C-alpha positions as CSV (number, residue, x, y, z in Angstrom):
1,T,137.9,27.2,91.9
2,K,135.4,24.6,92.4
3,V,135.8,21.3,94.1
4,I,133.2,18.5,92.9
5,I,133.1,15.1,94.3
6,E,131.5,12.9,91.7
7,H,131.7,9.1,91.0
8,D,130.0,9.5,87.8
9,M,133.0,9.5,85.4
10,H,130.9,10.9,82.4
11,V,130.1,13.9,84.6
12,V,133.7,14.4,85.7
13,F,135.2,14.3,82.2
14,S,132.7,16.6,80.8
15,L,133.0,19.4,83.5
16,A,136.5,19.4,84.9
17,D,139.5,21.2,83.6
18,R,141.6,19.3,86.0
19,I,140.8,16.0,87.8
20,S,142.3,14.2,90.9
21,V,141.2,10.8,91.4
22,L,141.2,9.0,95.0
23,S,140.9,5.2,95.5
24,G,141.3,3.9,98.9
25,G,141.9,7.2,100.3
26,R,144.9,7.8,98.2
27,I,145.4,9.9,95.1
28,I,145.9,7.6,92.2
29,A,146.0,10.1,89.4
30,E,146.1,14.0,88.9
31,G,146.0,15.9,85.6
32,L,144.0,16.9,82.5
33,P,140.8,14.8,81.7
34,D,142.7,13.2,78.7
35,E,145.6,12.1,81.0
36,V,143.5,10.8,83.7
37,R,141.2,8.9,81.3
38,G,144.3,7.2,80.1
39,N,145.7,6.3,83.4
40,V,145.7,2.4,83.8
41,K,145.0,2.7,87.5
42,V,141.9,5.0,86.9
43,Q,140.8,2.6,84.3
44,E,140.9,-0.3,86.8
45,A,139.6,1.4,89.8
46,Y,136.6,3.5,88.0
47,L,136.2,2.5,84.5
48,G,136.2,-1.4,84.7
49,G,139.5,-1.9,83.1
50,A,141.0,-0.7,79.7
51,H,138.3,-2.6,77.7
52,R,135.6,-0.4,79.2
53,L,137.4,2.9,78.6
54,E,135.5,3.8,75.3
55,E,132.1,3.0,77.0
56,A,132.9,5.4,80.0
57,T,134.0,8.4,77.7
58,H,130.8,8.3,75.4
């Protein structure tokens, strides 16, 4: 088990088997990369909203 703290979502999605996402000191999402990638709160906080999701994952 390793813990990586990273803000670059490209890196996170490519390396992690499970992801916990924090925003404002609170966990806003946990799960598999595809689950977290599809989470609206994660999209708003780190991916610039749903319209930028495609850009952040490629």
